[in-house]
N, C-alpha and C positions, 0 to 999 in steps of 0.2 A: 504494500499500500504506500502511495506517495505521502510524503510529510510536507508540512508548510512551516516555514521559519518567518517570524516577524521581528522586525528591528524596532523596538520601542514599546514599553509596557505602560504607556500613558492610556487614558480612557479610550481612545479609538483603537489603539492596538488590542486592548483587552476586549473591547466590544466586538471587533471583528473576529477575534479567536472564539468567543462565545457563540456568535452566529454560525461560524463554520462547524462547531461541535454540535450545534442544535441540529444541523442538517446531516452531519456524519459523525456520530458520537465516537467511532473508533479511529478517527482521523488523527495521526500524531501531529501535535502542534507544540512548537517551542518558541518562546519569546525571549530575545536578549534585550536586556535593559542596562544601561551604563551606570545608573544611579542604585543606591541601596533601596529596596522597596520596603523596608520595615518602618521607615519614617516618612511621612508625607508633609513636606514643608510648604506646599502651595496652599495658602488659605483663601485665595480670592473665590468669589461665588460666581456660578454659572446658572443660567436659566435653560433648563431641559424641558423641552415640550413633549407631552405624552405622545404626539403623533410621530415624533422622530424615533421613538422606541418600537414603533409599529410598521412604519413604512418599509416595505420589502423584507421585513424581519420574519424569522421563523421561531415560534414559541410552541411549546408543548402543553401549554395551559396548566402548569403545575403551581401549587401555593408558593413554592420557592421563587418561581419566575415573577409572580405578581408581587411578592414582597420586594424583589430586586427592583422592579419598574417603579413601584411606589416610593422606594427609598432614593432613587436617583432623579426622579422628575420634579419640576418645580425650581425654586431657587435654592441651590445646594453648593456648599463649598467643594472645590475641586478635590481636596483631600478626601472627603467623604465619598465621592464618586469613584475615585481610584481604588479605595479600600474595598468597597462593596463589589466592584467589578473584579478585582483581584481575587477576593475570597470565592466568588461564584466561579470564575474561570478555573481556579484551583480545584474546585469540587468537581468540575467536568473533566478533569485530567490534563488541563493545560499545563505545560511545564514553563515556569518563568525562571530565568537565570539572571539574578541581579549582579551588578558590578561586572558586567561583561560588555566592554565597549567595543563596537564594531566601527572600524575606521573607514572601510570602503567595501563596495560589493565583492571585489576579488578575494579579499581576505576571508570572508565568510563562505563563499563559494568553494574556495580551496579546503576550508575546514569541514565543509559538509557536501562532499562529492555526490552523495545520494539524493540530495534535495534539489528539486526542480522549480519550486515556486517559493518566492521570497516576496514579502510585503514590507515596504519601508513606511513605518509609522513613526518616524523619528523627528517630527515637528516642523515648525516653520522654517528653521535653518537646516534643513535636512542634508546631512552629508551624502546620504544615498542618492538623493535626487541630483545634487550637484555632480557627483561622480557619474551618474547615468545619463544625464541630459545636458551637462555642461553649466558654465556659469550664468548663461542667459536662459535658464530653465523655466522661469515663470514670467507671466504677463501681469502687471500691477497697475492699479488705478488708485491714487491717494484720495481719501475723502475727508477726514477730519484730523485735528491735532488735539490730543486730550492730555490733561494732567489728572492722574487717578490717585485718590487718597484712600487707602484701605486701613481700617482699624477695628478694634473691638470695643463694644460696650458691655458693661456688666448687666446680667439678667436678660430676660426675654424682651426684645425691643421690636418696634414696628417702624414702618416708613412714615415720612412726614405727611404723605398723601398729596393728591394733585393740587388742591387749593393752597395749601401752605407752601408747597414747592414753587408754585407759580408766583405767590407773593414775594417769596425770597428772590426768585429769579429777576423780578422787576428792579431789584436794587443791587444786583450783582454786576460785576465787570464781564464775567464770562458765564454762560448758560451752565446750569447744574442739572445732572441726572443722578438720582440716588437709588441704590439697590441694597436691600436688607436681606441677609441670609437666614438660615435657620438657627436658632439657639443650640449651642452645644457646650456641655460642661459649665453651664451658667454664664456663658458669654455669647454675644451675638455679633457675627462678622458683618461690617458695613463698608460699602464702596461708594465713594462720591466722585463722579467724573465731572470734570470741569472742561468744557469745550472751549479752547482758547485760540487766539490769533496765532499765526506762524511766528510773529515777533516775540510774543510771550513764551511760546514753546521753545524757541532757540535762545532765550536769554539765559538759561542755565544748562550746563553740560550734565552728562551721566543720567542719574535717576532712572537706572534700568531695573527689571525685576531681580537681577542678581546683586545690584548695588543701589538699592532705593535710598532716598533721602528721608530723614526723620523730621518730626515736628516738635518745636519750632525750628526753622532753618533759615539763616541769614541769606542764603543763596536765591531763595525764591523772590520773584518780582513782587513789589508791593501791591499791585492790584490783585494778584492771586492770593496773597497773604490776607488781604481784606475779605475776600470771598470765602476762604476756608474758615476764618474766624467767625464771620456772620453764619455760616452753616452750623459750626459747632455751637454757637450761642443759641440759635434757634432750637436745636435739638435739646440743649439743656433747659431752655425756657419752657418747651412744649411738653417734654417727657421727663425732665429732670435727669437727662441721660448722663451717665457716669462712665467716661471713657477709661479703658484700661490703660495704665500708665506705660508710656514708651511702646505702645502697640501700633502707632501711626507709621505707615510706610507710604512714601510719595514716589510715584513713578511717572515717567512720561512715555506716551505711546502714540504712534501715528496710525489712525484707523484707515484701513485700506482693504481693497479686495484684490485677490490675486489667485491665479490658477497656474498649475504646471502645464506646459505645453502638450505633454502627454502624460496620461495616468498609468500607461503600461509599456514596457519595453523589453526587448531581448538583450540579454548580456551574456556573452559567451555560452551560448545555447541554453541559458536558463531564462525563466520568465520572472520579471520584477513588476510589482504593482505598488503604486503610491497610495497611501491612505491618510486621512485626517489632514492636518495642516501641511504635510508634505505634498499633498495633492492640491488642496485649495484652502484658502484662509478668508474669513468673513468677519465683519465687525458686528456689533449690536447683538452679542450673544448668539450668533447663528453658526459660528464655526464648528463647535462641538455637535450641535444639531445635524449640521450638513455632514460632518464626519461620520456620525452614527448611520445616516441613511445611506451614504455612498459605501460605507463598511458592510451594511447588510446586502447591498447590491453585489459588491465584490464576493462576498461569501456564497451567494447564489450562483455566480459565474464559475467560481473555482470548484464547486462541488457539482457542477453540471457534468454528468458522465458522457454526454454526447459530443461535447466540444474538445477539440485538441488544444494544445498550448497556444499555437498561433491564433486560433479562433477565440480563445479566452482573452488574449491581449486585444484583439480587434473589438470584442464585445465590450470590454471595459473602457477603451478609448472612445467607443461609440457612446457610452453612458456620459462621458465627460461633456459632450455637447449640450444636451438638455439640462443636465444638473447645473452646469455652469450658468446657463442662460436664466434659469429659474432663480438661482441664489443670487446672481447679480441684479436681477430685477427687484427682488425683495430688498437688497441692500441699497439700491438706488431710491426706491420708494421711501424707505426709512430716512435716508440721508436728505432727501427733498423735504420731508415733513419736518426734520430737525432744523434745517436751514431756514424754513419758513417761520417756524416758531421762534428761532433765535432772533430773526429780523424784526418780529412783532412783539416780542415778550414785554418790552417796556411801554408798549402802547395799548396793550389789552387790558 
């Protein structure tokens, strides 16, 4: 029986492995992950739609499946999604090999001469994608510039709501969108996104996920400092919100849409398939949703007993066209609405 090797044990890599196992329970699947999977450091929240767990997916209608879907849908921290998917994948017999860094396709092919199908789910900066398709592997359109403030509040907290957020936005320099996650261990993760001008975005360096800024911070431009303070003050006034000391992490990110020019390629007679952010990246909490949908499609293609390897690659590349068109349309519509509101928020 053929085996499948996945590079990257993030949510999409794990999701795709689960969908493969649901179709062929005896299919050998191994996932290589460069990080240690015992500790999950990513605390930002994501919004997972129920439909994303169903589209093209294969389920057996068990209670365990229903519990999994309920646990990962809604507004959920990334760490919780990864933990639950990992546990479920392990129960299905998926082998995850932590702290195993794969530097290029050739090295893993040489190490696994019997494996014909590889899935690259190694993220937005995918090494596998670059090695397989070259440095110009993606097509990108920039949409927004964002400063993101992630932090924890004690207790079970809720969002400001549409009316209060609009009232605050009328007095801010940059438009705010707030996301409140599920409480966990007596603390609630909160993300405040400030949609800033390119000038403010470029006024301070760094602030990446790996090296975030803290609060307060002298590097931040004064208009942004004003907006963050106003947001914190309103939550304190409205809810008596108590921030966890030193939990604030400030990062900058450029919201864009991108897609690899191909989702599947042949390399040294092996078949490689891109999944998740390695294949396509989207803003406004759509990236993981799209990754799950495309991962389910890929699982269906790979377990199709009629298609040969070349046909599987052709089928997956054919999927790219409608999927990209649909997701780009969704992103474009959301971006248009945000720009319209941002232009009118002080007048409404």
